[in-house]
C-alpha positions, 0 to 999 in steps of 0.5 A: 437589259444586263445586270452588272454586279457592283461591289468595292474592291480593295486597292490591291485587287486587280479589277479591269477598266472595263469591268467599272461600272463608270466604264460600262455606262460610257460603253451605253453611251457609245452604242450608236443603237437608234432611239426608238420612235416611242422613245423620241416621242416621250423625248418631246412630251418631256421637252414640252412639260420641261418648258411648261413649269420652267414658263410658271416658274420665270418669275419666282425669286431664285429662278430670277436670280439664277438666269440673273447669274446666267446673263452675267455669262454671255458667250458665243456661240452658247446656248438659251435661256428661258425668258430672254434672249442672247447666248450664254456660256452653256454651263450657266444656261443648264443652270438657270434652265435646271432652276426654272424646270425645277422650282415648282416641283412639277415635272417628270419622276421615276421612284424605284430604289431611290428617286428622281426626276429624270428630266432634269437631264434636258437642261444640261444637254440641250444647252450642251447641244445648242453651244456645239452646233449639234442637231435636234437628232443629236439632242434626241439620242444624247436624252434618250442616253440620259434618261436611260442611265439616271432611271437604271441607276435608280432602279438599283442603288438607294441613295436616301437609305444612306442620306445621300441625295438623289441628284448623285445619279443625276451628275453621271446621267447628264454626262453620258447624255452630253457624252452621247450627245458630242460622239464622244469616245468611250474614256473620255465620257468614262471620265466625265461621269466620275468627275460628275459623281464625285462633284455631286454627292452631298447630303438629303439635308437639302430635302429635310426639317426647313427646305430651302430654294437649294432643293430646286438648285440642287439638279441644276447644279448637278447638270452644271456640273456634268457640263464642266466635267465633260468639258474637263475630261475632253481636255484630257483631265482625269477622275477618281477611279474606281468611283463607285467601287474603290476602297474609298469610293461612293459605295465603301464611304457613302453608300451600302459599305465595303460589303455592299453589293448592288446589281445595275441593269443596263441596255446591252449592245444594241439594245434600245433606250427605253427607259423614259417609258418607265418615268410618268409626269405630274399633274399637280405641283407636288412631290409625286407621292401626293399625287395619288393622294390628291386625286384620292382626297378629291373623290372623297369629298363628296361623301365625306362632306363638310370637313370640319365634321373630321375627327383624324385622318390615317394615311396607310402608305409606303415607307418613302411616303410616311418617313419623307412627306408624312409624320414618320419625318418628325419633322414639326415644319410640315405643320407649320402654316409659316413653312415654306413652300418647299417645306409644304410640298413635301407634307402629304397632310398639308396637302391632303387637308388643301385638297380635301377643302378644295377640291382641287391643287393650283401650283400658287394659289394651293401654297399661298401664305394666305391659304396655309394660315386659314384657321380651318386648314391648320385645324384640319391638317393637324387631324392628319397623320399617316402610318407605313403599310407594309404591303404599300411598301411592297408594291413601291419597289415592285418591278411589275408596273401593274403592281407598282403603286405610289398611293395610299389607303385613307381612313377618315373617321368622322365626329359621330364615329362613322369611318369612311375608307378609300384607296388609290394605288395610282394617280389619275394621270400615270400610264395606268391612271384613269387619265394618262398623260399622251401628247393633248395633255403634255400641251394643254400642261403648257397652255395653261402654264404658259397663260400670262407669261408667255404670249400666245404666238410665242407659245405656237412657234415652240410648240410647232418648234418642239413637235419637230425636235428631231428634225431640227438643223443645228441652226434651227436647235437655238429655237428650242427656247423661250423669250417674254416680253420685258412687261412681264420679267419685269413683273420678277422680283429684283436680282440683289447684286452678286459676285457676277454682274 
């Protein structure tokens, strides 16, 4: 990996295009280097993972509405939409599938200077691959780029510090991935990256206070914008430049300011794209910093016994966990039993309480309104707080995988004064955890989440196709989708009429 110093340049300065970050990313996207077998293996795992969480979300209102919008845009050759047959305009297919993948907050993650769910690259890159008649090998190459670029940006450039949503790294990565997929030249990809970043930079209010369904829609919108950006760039339309480094660019006006510097690592020429191997998926449908906390709560149940004995719980954890999903957020909604599912998903206090009481976590039952309103749960929930611990913050930002941690130390004080302490650095499903996820676990997650939604025969068909992705012809690539019966879709809420019919 080569580190590239990125800073603001005044308009009057000589700043060659070849030194722009967007150009350097485009060069990575055009590098003909082969995809390593282990990278390809993990890409297949993540396509399975995305399909699993999309299947579980197919009947939810935001997904139903996004699907209805896509169905209003039939197109040939087009791309497929989860749940239904037919072909649709690729940007709308990317939108609908992106919302389905993101709705339950249940797919892969990478955390460093910024946060990310790099599996969000899959819907737009796959949609364009199907529409443009590309092969499974082309898809693998495009996704290797998408993962690489998003993860490398996340390693280096913090967005949340400046209240910018993390999808600002996704627009450029998806555009770069689509560029690799299509075999575009460096200039075209450069322009697409600039447009994608410019149109997908927004505030973090989507993940603050009363969190709405836009939390799931924001990454899908970024994917849709990336598809459109590539289309415009292919037609010769340009982008604001230099998009990151300009005098009024993203760094100067939205991030660290005119004096800020970032060191962005990118693969050198001929260096394989391996970043996906540093990411990890979720065993539970909850914000990633909650994964280890759920496992920790389950582990502590026996020692604690009756949760009614608890006087207080303090979760000592990283700055991110404390400020984003803990009491450091100062969001009263995180203690509201009437809060939205999206808000409860971002309340580690609620999640620890329910996991401790139930000894398990379920993507629907654990968030059910009646579950959140249970008096004993509300009582326990309000006894839980978080506190930043510098050591956990240090480990959160560590570059050594053996040091990096996303967990917490729980101090549980009982009514008789006894204090029970335990800690867990990484979730059991993490590559360094007690039960690391491999192909077998990804398939098991798919079968569990597809149950009662996707017919068994369709599950088997999909699993056969997805495990042959690298060998699929252009004619076979549209088989990389899931369809469900009309009876199943009839269980979804009816989408109200909008502008598109």
